[in-house]
TORVEXDO-809309 format. One record per residue (C-alpha): residue number from 1; residue in one letter; z, x, y. Coordinates in steps of 0.02 Angstrom, whole numbers, plus 50000, padded with zeros to 5 digits. Example, Ala and Ser with C-alpha at 12.3 -4.5 7.8 and 13.67 -1.06 7.14 Angstrom:
<nodes>
n:res:w:u:v
1:a:50390:50615:49775
2:s:50357:50684:49947
</nodes>
This chain:
<nodes>
n:res:w:u:v
1:m:54953:49085:47307
2:t:55036:49221:47349
3:h:54983:49409:47377
4:s:55064:49451:47208
5:a:55011:49310:47114
6:s:54840:49325:47161
7:a:54838:49503:47097
8:l:54918:49468:46947
9:t:54800:49314:46902
10:r:54630:49418:46925
11:a:54696:49549:46796
12:g:54731:49412:46679
13:l:54913:49413:46678
14:t:54971:49235:46646
15:n:55150:49237:46612
16:t:55247:49148:46754
17:h:55401:49254:46728
18:v:55311:49410:46755
19:h:55240:49332:46909
20:e:55414:49283:46975
21:f:55483:49459:46945
22:v:55345:49536:47043
23:a:55349:49423:47177
24:e:55539:49448:47194
25:w:55515:49651:47211
26:s:55375:49631:47322
27:r:55482:49555:47444
28:v:55601:49692:47426
29:l:55491:49837:47410
30:t:55344:49772:47544
31:p:55194:49855:47464
32:d:55020:49855:47547
33:h:54941:49837:47386
34:i:54975:49770:47217
35:e:54869:49832:47054
36:v:54899:49779:46873
37:i:54872:49919:46763
38:s:54777:49905:46572
39:s:54735:50061:46457
40:d:54547:50036:46529
41:d:54599:50107:46700
42:d:54657:50285:46642
43:a:54477:50356:46695
44:r:54473:50284:46859
45:l:54662:50324:46887
46:l:54622:50504:46852
47:s:54475:50518:46967
48:e:54570:50427:47107
49:a:54706:50561:47082
50:l:54593:50703:47070
51:a:54508:50646:47235
52:d:54670:50625:47325
53:g:54730:50786:47278
54:e:54888:50721:47160
55:i:54820:50811:47034
56:l:54716:50966:46967
57:e:54583:50984:46836
58:a:54654:51112:46722
59:g:54487:51125:46619
60:h:54373:50994:46536
61:g:54492:50836:46506
62:r:54650:50912:46550
63:y:54757:50884:46710
64:l:54909:50969:46809
65:a:55032:50894:46931
66:h:55160:50972:47036
67:s:55333:50881:47078
68:h:55437:50908:47221
69:p:55532:51049:47212
70:k:55700:50954:47207
71:d:55641:50832:47087
72:t:55617:50939:46917
73:a:55726:50860:46787
74:r:55833:50729:46749
75:s:56017:50710:46829
76:e:56139:50637:46718
77:e:56261:50640:46866
78:r:56145:50503:46948
79:t:56119:50396:46791
80:v:56225:50242:46756
81:v:56231:50101:46637
82:s:56301:49945:46715
83:t:56352:49782:46648
84:h:56455:49640:46707
85:d:56590:49670:46576
86:p:56720:49838:46598
87:a:56753:49838:46428
88:d:56578:49913:46411
89:t:56647:50091:46477
90:g:56633:50219:46376
91:v:56653:50408:46394
92:y:56474:50470:46419
93:n:56381:50305:46490
94:n:56431:50324:46669
95:w:56474:50135:46670
96:r:56479:50041:46834
97:h:56489:49862:46873
98:a:56321:49762:46899
99:e:56402:49671:47037
100:e:56413:49822:47130
101:v:56255:49921:47077
102:r:56121:49795:47088
103:p:56149:49761:47272
104:q:56154:49955:47314
105:q:55990:49965:47215
106:v:55912:49829:47311
107:e:55974:49896:47472
108:r:55903:50069:47437
109:m:55738:50008:47380
110:s:55702:49883:47515
111:g:55536:49936:47605
112:a:55516:50077:47484
113:m:55324:50050:47444
114:t:55285:50004:47628
115:g:55124:50080:47652
116:k:55102:50112:47463
117:t:55024:50032:47312
118:m:55140:49949:47190
119:y:55061:49971:47016
120:v:55116:49844:46886
121:v:55122:49903:46708
122:p:55146:49789:46569
123:y:55191:49887:46416
124:l:55261:49878:46232
125:m:55362:50015:46173
126:a:55327:49981:45975
127:p:55158:49974:45864
128:p:55089:49788:45880
129:g:55177:49670:45763
130:s:55338:49776:45739
131:p:55481:49684:45684
132:l:55568:49745:45847
133:q:55416:49699:45959
134:r:55534:49568:46045
135:w:55647:49709:46105
136:a:55503:49816:46143
137:v:55406:49734:46280
138:g:55429:49773:46474
139:v:55336:49780:46651
140:e:55366:49941:46763
141:l:55323:49920:46942
142:t:55314:50087:47023
143:d:55225:50169:47173
144:n:55181:50336:47092
145:r:54993:50357:47014
146:v:55054:50503:46922
147:v:55188:50406:46839
148:v:55060:50272:46802
149:l:54956:50416:46715
150:q:55102:50484:46602
151:m:55155:50299:46569
152:l:54968:50262:46510
153:r:55014:50414:46382
154:m:55169:50363:46329
155:a:55169:50184:46290
156:r:55039:50045:46253
157:v:54981:49973:46416
158:g:54894:49795:46435
159:v:54933:49615:46498
160:q:54895:49557:46308
161:y:55088:49619:46273
162:l:55155:49488:46391
163:n:55054:49336:46401
164:d:55102:49268:46227
165:l:55273:49296:46184
166:v:55377:49187:46095
167:d:55516:49180:46244
168:p:55411:49220:46402
169:a:55566:49271:46500
170:f:55615:49393:46371
171:f:55544:49565:46434
172:v:55631:49719:46516
173:r:55612:49720:46688
174:a:55594:49896:46764
175:v:55575:49948:46944
176:h:55547:50127:47000
177:a:55538:50171:47178
178:t:55495:50359:47226
179:g:55598:50368:47392
180:d:55578:50504:47535
181:l:55610:50653:47415
182:d:55633:50764:47562
183:a:55779:50654:47636
184:l:55880:50603:47490
185:g:56013:50743:47498
186:q:55979:50797:47303
187:g:56151:50872:47247
188:t:56254:50849:47386
189:a:56383:50722:47430
190:e:56248:50616:47518
191:d:56157:50595:47371
192:q:56056:50441:47385
193:r:55962:50456:47198
194:l:56030:50307:47082
195:f:55953:50277:46900
196:a:56025:50122:46832
197:t:56017:50024:46670
198:i:56077:49847:46696
199:a:56095:49825:46521
200:d:56152:49657:46502
201:r:56015:49589:46623
202:r:55884:49697:46530
203:e:55842:49772:46711
204:i:55799:49946:46761
205:l:55811:50007:46935
206:h:55782:50181:46966
207:f:55750:50259:47147
208:g:55741:50435:47221
209:s:55628:50531:47083
210:a:55450:50538:47019
211:y:55509:50654:46877
212:g:55453:50591:46708
213:g:55628:50576:46641
214:n:55689:50478:46777
215:a:55532:50385:46815
216:l:55441:50350:46646
217:l:55557:50195:46624
218:g:55475:50135:46464
219:k:55525:50303:46384
220:i:55714:50362:46411
221:a:55784:50201:46511
222:h:55703:50062:46389
223:g:55669:50159:46239
224:l:55851:50245:46220
225:r:55967:50170:46344
226:q:55903:49979:46341
227:g:55860:50000:46168
228:s:56017:50063:46099
229:y:56108:49926:46195
230:d:55990:49794:46133
231:g:56004:49843:45967
232:w:56206:49839:45962
233:a:56203:49675:46058
234:s:56079:49605:45917
235:g:56156:49684:45780
236:r:55980:49712:45724
237:f:55933:49885:45748
238:m:55995:50069:45827
239:g:55892:50149:45957
240:e:55914:50356:45942
241:q:55872:50498:46018
242:f:55785:50572:45856
243:m:55625:50650:45784
244:l:55535:50576:45628
245:i:55428:50661:45517
246:g:55346:50635:45339
247:i:55347:50772:45222
248:r:55199:50736:45091
249:d:55191:50828:44919
250:k:55009:50821:44882
251:e:55041:50856:44705
252:t:55120:50696:44671
253:g:55063:50602:44829
254:r:55236:50549:44880
255:v:55296:50544:45045
256:y:55472:50568:45107
257:h:55522:50528:45291
258:v:55655:50614:45363
259:c:55721:50569:45556
260:g:55857:50664:45653
261:g:55955:50698:45819
262:m:55947:50867:45899
263:p:56011:50907:46066
264:s:55906:51001:46202
265:a:55844:51166:46150
266:s:55882:51144:45963
267:g:55704:51145:45905
268:k:55667:50959:45876
269:t:55485:50949:45944
270:n:55452:51122:45852
271:l:55505:51038:45688
272:a:55411:50877:45715
273:m:55252:50970:45724
274:m:55290:51103:45613
275:l:55158:51180:45490
276:p:55217:51231:45317
277:p:55228:51412:45268
278:a:55054:51473:45212
279:a:55119:51494:45043
280:l:55185:51310:45032
281:g:55027:51235:45137
282:e:54914:51188:44979
283:r:55051:51079:44912
284:y:55153:51004:45075
285:e:55097:50926:45229
286:v:55222:50878:45374
287:d:55154:50723:45456
288:f:55208:50688:45644
289:y:55272:50527:45683
290:g:55366:50567:45841
291:d:55478:50701:45939
292:d:55600:50596:46032
293:i:55647:50419:45994
294:v:55674:50331:45849
295:w:55730:50145:45815
296:l:55809:50113:45650
297:r:55833:49950:45550
298:v:55879:49885:45379
299:d:55735:49784:45298
300:e:55820:49624:45238
301:n:55680:49612:45097
302:d:55694:49785:45014
303:g:55853:49846:45080
304:r:55779:50004:45139
305:v:55807:50086:45304
306:y:55664:50092:45418
307:g:55626:50201:45573
308:m:55481:50178:45693
309:n:55451:50286:45853
310:p:55424:50169:46001
311:e:55327:50287:46100
312:y:55138:50311:46111
313:g:55140:50496:46163
314:t:55251:50646:46179
315:f:55329:50722:46330
316:g:55351:50903:46284
317:v:55440:51058:46347
318:a:55309:51178:46387
319:k:55420:51343:46403
320:d:55420:51439:46230
321:t:55263:51328:46171
322:n:55147:51454:46084
323:w:55021:51472:45934
324:e:55196:51531:45845
325:s:55316:51416:45885
326:n:55209:51262:45884
327:p:55023:51286:45833
328:n:55002:51089:45840
329:a:55070:51073:46013
330:m:54943:51207:46078
331:h:54805:51107:46009
332:a:54870:50945:46070
333:v:54881:51010:46241
334:a:54704:51094:46246
335:e:54561:51053:46357
336:g:54470:50880:46312
337:t:54641:50803:46246
338:g:54675:50700:46420
339:t:54846:50797:46428
340:l:54929:50795:46584
341:f:55048:50940:46618
342:v:55177:50947:46760
343:n:55247:51113:46858
344:v:55156:51252:46750
345:a:55063:51392:46822
346:h:54867:51390:46850
347:h:54715:51492:46891
348:e:54631:51416:47037
349:d:54463:51491:46994
350:t:54459:51488:46781
351:h:54595:51319:46780
352:e:54676:51418:46648
353:l:54865:51363:46618
354:w:55009:51479:46591
355:w:55200:51444:46554
356:e:55328:51567:46513
357:g:55333:51594:46330
358:k:55154:51548:46299
359:t:55102:51745:46289
360:p:55238:51878:46256
361:d:55211:51930:46448
362:y:55153:51868:46599
363:p:54942:51897:46632
364:e:54926:52071:46694
365:d:54809:52039:46826
366:v:54888:51907:46947
367:t:54743:51871:47067
368:g:54699:51695:47069
369:w:54857:51631:47003
370:r:54966:51518:47071
371:d:55142:51465:47028
372:w:55231:51291:46992
373:r:55256:51265:47177
374:n:55061:51298:47189
375:e:55094:51451:47296
376:r:54990:51602:47260
377:i:55072:51749:47146
378:d:54992:51888:47231
379:e:55054:51860:47400
380:r:55232:51885:47324
381:p:55320:52054:47345
382:a:55255:52165:47199
383:e:55430:52176:47108
384:r:55443:51984:47102
385:r:55262:51948:47026
386:r:55312:51976:46857
387:s:55491:52009:46848
388:g:55539:51850:46745
389:e:55701:51807:46841
390:d:55743:51634:46870
391:a:55690:51621:47058
392:d:55527:51709:47014
393:l:55471:51597:46868
394:w:55293:51554:46858
395:s:55316:51388:46801
396:q:55475:51286:46810
397:k:55589:51300:46666
398:n:55584:51119:46637
399:s:55381:51112:46647
400:r:55313:50977:46536
401:f:55158:50891:46457
402:t:55121:50714:46417
403:a:55001:50706:46267
404:r:54946:50546:46176
405:l:55025:50542:45998
406:s:54824:50524:45943
407:v:54789:50704:45997
408:v:54933:50790:45892
409:p:54824:50854:45741
410:n:54964:50831:45607
411:i:54999:50649:45668
412:a:55032:50522:45523
413:e:54893:50418:45469
414:d:55002:50269:45468
415:y:55103:50307:45635
416:e:55044:50129:45706
417:r:55117:50049:45539
418:p:55214:49884:45616
419:e:55361:49874:45520
420:g:55393:50070:45524
421:v:55421:50193:45383
422:p:55571:50197:45233
423:i:55692:50338:45284
424:d:55746:50455:45145
425:a:55862:50581:45266
426:i:55938:50580:45427
427:i:55978:50753:45488
428:f:56081:50817:45635
429:g:56076:51003:45721
430:g:56129:51089:45855
431:r:56096:51271:45925
432:c:56235:51358:45849
433:r:56261:51547:45835
434:d:56403:51527:45697
435:r:56495:51391:45615
436:e:56359:51294:45529
437:p:56260:51359:45398
438:l:56069:51339:45373
439:i:56100:51156:45288
440:r:56234:51052:45217
441:a:56217:50896:45131
442:i:56324:50736:45153
443:t:56304:50601:45027
444:d:56445:50485:45104
445:l:56411:50357:45235
446:a:56569:50390:45356
447:e:56556:50555:45329
448:g:56373:50565:45376
449:v:56411:50460:45527
450:y:56553:50560:45581
451:d:56469:50718:45560
452:g:56331:50645:45691
453:l:56477:50604:45809
454:t:56530:50767:45818
455:l:56371:50860:45821
456:g:56384:51013:45938
457:a:56248:51118:46030
458:e:56230:51241:46174
459:a:56207:51163:46343
460:t:56061:51157:46443
461:f:56028:51145:46636
462:a:56000:50948:46612
463:a:56183:50943:46594
464:e:56227:50988:46772
465:g:56359:51131:46800
466:t:56371:51170:46604
467:e:56244:51294:46568
468:g:56294:51418:46439
469:r:56430:51317:46374
470:l:56444:51224:46199
471:r:56477:51044:46207
472:y:56478:50903:46092
473:d:56337:50782:46087
474:p:56355:50632:45986
475:m:56205:50592:45878
476:s:56115:50698:46025
477:m:56140:50536:46130
478:r:56278:50591:46240
479:p:56153:50595:46402
480:f:56094:50415:46336
481:m:56246:50319:46281
482:a:56245:50125:46330
483:f:56389:50058:46263
484:p:56561:50130:46209
485:e:56571:50269:46077
486:g:56700:50183:45978
487:a:56578:50014:45958
488:y:56424:50140:45946
489:a:56511:50213:45778
490:q:56545:50045:45715
491:h:56363:49990:45745
492:w:56308:50138:45646
493:l:56414:50091:45499
494:n:56375:49902:45514
495:v:56190:49938:45507
496:l:56183:50066:45374
497:s:56314:49989:45251
498:q:56176:49835:45237
499:a:56058:49961:45153
500:k:56039:49958:44965
501:h:55962:50125:44976
502:q:56050:50237:45074
503:p:55979:50395:45161
504:i:56051:50553:45126
505:f:56133:50643:45265
506:a:56124:50824:45316
507:h:56177:50963:45456
508:v:56039:51101:45493
509:n:56055:51259:45595
510:w:55901:51373:45621
511:f:55994:51476:45741
512:q:56131:51566:45656
513:r:56142:51742:45719
514:d:56215:51905:45644
515:g:56385:51932:45702
516:e:56350:52124:45723
517:d:56189:52132:45801
518:g:56150:51968:45860
519:h:55977:51941:45769
520:f:55926:51776:45701
521:l:55962:51753:45525
522:w:55822:51621:45489
523:p:55640:51649:45532
524:g:55642:51462:45597
525:y:55477:51365:45640
526:g:55383:51319:45470
527:e:55506:51404:45368
528:n:55625:51257:45406
529:l:55526:51142:45288
530:r:55603:51241:45136
531:a:55776:51179:45193
532:l:55713:50989:45203
533:l:55622:51012:45032
534:w:55796:51076:44955
535:l:55871:50906:45040
536:i:55738:50807:44960
537:d:55764:50877:44792
538:l:55938:50853:44790
539:k:55935:50670:44844
540:e:55815:50649:44699
541:g:55917:50747:44578
542:r:55822:50898:44562
543:a:55943:51011:44640
544:q:56129:51007:44637
545:g:56187:51152:44758
546:r:56367:51200:44784
547:q:56513:51091:44848
548:t:56595:51153:44996
549:p:56732:51063:45111
550:v:56594:51016:45239
551:g:56449:50973:45124
552:i:56331:51019:44995
553:v:56245:51174:45023
554:p:56104:51247:44922
555:l:56110:51370:44783
556:p:55986:51517:44829
557:e:55887:51487:44668
558:e:55861:51305:44720
559:l:55771:51340:44881
560:n:55582:51364:44876
561:l:55552:51550:44925
562:e:55378:51557:44873
563:g:55296:51686:45009
564:f:55462:51696:45100
565:e:55480:51860:45190
566:g:55641:51831:45264
567:s:55802:51945:45222
568:r:55899:51891:45059
569:e:56052:51967:45124
570:d:56019:51857:45279
571:l:56002:51708:45168
572:d:56165:51745:45085
573:q:56250:51754:45230
574:l:56171:51588:45298
575:l:56233:51485:45150
576:e:56411:51534:45171
577:v:56544:51426:45259
578:d:56672:51524:45376
579:l:56827:51434:45348
580:d:56913:51522:45491
581:r:56780:51454:45595
582:w:56780:51278:45522
583:s:56989:51283:45536
584:q:56968:51305:45730
585:e:56806:51183:45731
586:i:56912:51047:45642
587:a:57058:51045:45791
588:l:56914:51041:45917
589:r:56823:50899:45834
590:e:56993:50790:45827
591:e:57007:50815:46013
592:h:56841:50769:46046
593:l:56850:50614:45944
594:g:57017:50555:46023
595:q:56926:50517:46178
596:f:56843:50372:46092
597:e:56939:50214:46107
598:g:56911:50093:45957
599:l:56849:50222:45845
600:p:56833:50142:45668
601:e:56955:50202:45543
602:e:56807:50242:45437
603:i:56783:50381:45549
604:w:56957:50452:45559
605:q:56973:50448:45365
606:a:56828:50552:45350
607:h:56886:50688:45477
608:r:57044:50679:45385
609:r:56953:50715:45216
610:v:56842:50848:45288
611:s:56992:50918:45369
612:a:57102:50912:45225
613:a:56957:50998:45120
614:v:56945:51143:45247
615:a:57142:51177:45244
616:e:57150:51174:45057
617:a:56998:51295:45033
618:r:57056:51414:45148
619:e:57233:51400:45078
620:a:57155:51439:44914
621:t:57045:51589:44982
622:t:57196:51670:45078
623:g:57308:51657:44912
624:s:57172:51746:44809
625:q:57168:51883:44942
626:d:57353:51913:44932
</nodes>
């Protein structure tokens, strides 16, 4: 019996195809030890990681890790989707041929685990018994114990998910090797990192990082890139970077489910975990299902669209998370939750944690505080201790927390419902200071898909070289596209057209600013529920709204404004459509969509309808002013 087979057999892993996979990569990676992981190993691994200095205690039952200074975010430039068919090339998927990529990755990874332990993590990215479970099973091999601890929070882990497969060979084979982070040439012409999803082999090979987005292979690589590709290849489902919530009317007992895509820094996690405004809290509750990934399918029995969060945890951004913006997240990351932070500041005596935006200002007394590099704040020059400049930040601006769904206070009681939950509305929303009203509803399928394809938001540092610019981010999937955009749009139309009960679409914008003084026109956070309640009322026929060239917007009196303390003048401005700005936008959208080969004619027809409506309304408005 081989070294790898012995370790797998002792752990009770009987799937011979898993044995073959681990044996193959053991020969490539040459680890000193092999260890199979189950969910029961968490406490032991935490203890070992603490003893070895890989993590620190951050109070009782909460932990902190530090990443390499050159390894703090996803790298879109170094992330590729690979297949054996050049026709799979898209604008955004960084396609490369599998015959080129796989040998390169094998070469990069050769001997990468010498002197290390290879952790074998069998996982499931779905509630057990899900109709999509076939596509949700995988095995990750990794050399990083902190990555294992994060996977134990983000996925269901155990050999039982691999032992009794209908097709024992059908699982995602995922390999992660950290590499020598001091010698990879990150960001240079000699950059050795590469994060590859070989989608038609259902194989994920990531080399050169221990950061969550690059190393937790069940999450983005499987849950989004591979999941999206599998959904397309099977014709059965869609894998999207969406949040998923339930809005529960305690008076009627009805729960409405809303999912949607929002690019980075557009409020997706805060929306998913929001608390209703105080005045509405007696009647409504918001149930959290997930804030990052949703798999969507149409049930062949009842004809409804169902959504399911494949993740078992949340991988949230710490920056600006506070008791005002997201009180549920603050509870979820408290002591005793088992939450694992990365790259926030900590106090070496009190074990308190701090990050930019947690409180309005930095702690007054810097004694005992260490920054995300684990360096003492009080050893800095005085002017750099609390300056707020990028170089002086206490926490890295992409600092994260990994927490199990079960510790989120507003977690839905049925979050592990195998079939998922029926979807009533699909929303899109990017951070835009103009153009977009508070909410505009869309009742036509093709126009809803068109709207998602033309979603735009201000860029973030994850997209290298584009900070501060606006860019399009179709369905919020731009960094995660796995197949061509034209086929992607057609897949959306194909799947959702099967539904007898269509969800309503909407575009939301919590970030519109006043054109004169720049203040936000909408309070945001829990107040966002008011816009979603109107959308539900519109779908149920309790509201009619006002038709505009770009969708239906609320009449002010249709919004539930009980206890609303915002400005009525600002609200009126939020519900207006700037036709001049939209006329410019239509031209930009046409250029954007023109990049995509094979875009369905239904999408172009939707574009022409919206374009004609904007032009007609603008002409009528101009004419009335003459």
